[in-house]
N, C-alpha and C positions, 0 to 999 in steps of 0.2 A: 237062228235069231228071229226069223220071220214068225215062227211058231210062238216064241215068247211074246212078241209084240201082239200077236193075235189074241193070246190068252189075256194079256194086260188089257186089251181093248174090251174083251168080254167082261172082265172084272169091273172095269170102269162103267160099262153099260149097266151091269147088274146094280152097282152102287147107285148110279143115276136113277134107275127105275125105283129102287128102294126109297131114295130121297124124294122122288116125285110122288110116290105113293103116300109117304108120310105127310108131304105138303098138302096133298089133296085131302087126306083124312082130317088134317087140322083145319083146312079151309072150309070143308063142308060142315 
């Protein structure tokens, strides 16, 4: 279960980075 949670965290981090990147591109 710990491995699954870790993977979920990685996915959420990747999604967050993508959203942040899109936000920065729109902001610039």
